[in-house]
C-alpha positions in Angstrom: 27.6 39.1 13.4 24.5 37.1 14.2 21.9 36.1 11.7 18.2 35.6 12.4 16.9 32.0 12.6 15.1 32.2 9.2 18.0 33.9 7.4 18.4 32.9 3.8 20.9 34.6 1.4 20.3 34.8 -2.4 20.7 31.4 -4.0 20.3 29.4 -0.8 17.8 26.5 -0.8 16.6 24.1 1.8 17.6 20.4 1.6 13.9 19.5 0.8 13.8 21.9 -2.1 17.1 20.4 -3.4 15.8 16.8 -3.0 12.6 17.7 -4.9 14.6 19.3 -7.7 16.4 16.0 -8.5 15.1 14.3 -11.6 13.8 10.8 -11.2 15.9 7.9 -12.6 14.1 5.2 -14.7 13.7 1.9 -13.0 15.8 -1.1 -14.2 13.7 -3.9 -15.7 14.9 -7.4 -15.5 13.7 -11.0 -15.8 10.9 -12.8 -17.7 8.3 -11.1 -15.6 9.6 -7.6 -16.2 10.4 -7.0 -12.6 11.4 -3.4 -11.6 14.6 -2.8 -9.7 16.0 0.4 -8.2 18.6 1.9 -10.6 20.9 2.8 -7.8 20.9 0.2 -5.1 19.3 -2.7 -7.1 16.5 -3.5 -4.6 13.6 -5.4 -6.1 10.5 -3.1 -6.3 7.7 -5.6 -5.8 5.1 -4.2 -8.1 2.2 -5.6 -6.0 3.3 -3.8 -2.8 5.2 -0.7 -3.8 4.3 -0.1 -7.5 4.5 3.5 -8.5 6.3 4.6 -5.4 8.0 8.0 -5.7 11.2 6.9 -4.0 13.1 3.7 -3.4 12.2 2.4 0.0 15.9 1.5 0.6 18.0 4.4 -0.7 15.3 7.1 -1.2 16.3 7.6 -4.9 13.6 9.3 -6.9 12.2 6.7 -9.4 10.6 7.1 -12.8 8.2 4.2 -13.6 7.5 5.3 -17.2 9.7 2.5 -18.8 8.0 -0.2 -16.7 4.5 1.1 -17.6 5.4 1.2 -21.3 6.6 -2.4 -21.3 3.7 -3.7 -19.2 0.9 -1.9 -20.9 -2.2 -3.9 -20.7 -4.1 -4.7 -23.9 -7.4 -2.8 -23.9 
């Protein structure tokens, strides 16, 4: 039995749909300057260059920056 190229059975999703469904993981905050680090691979997320990136540049883990923003809230 041959299936058409765009065949999809009930319950089947694409890899991009699956990757987008994964919930972001909160960044790890370390050091005196409240530096953000990837929660999975531990790479330093330089806030001047890649602040608020959606994914870690090394391991592509979805990142949640909310804890970092709460801790580094500027006084208005």
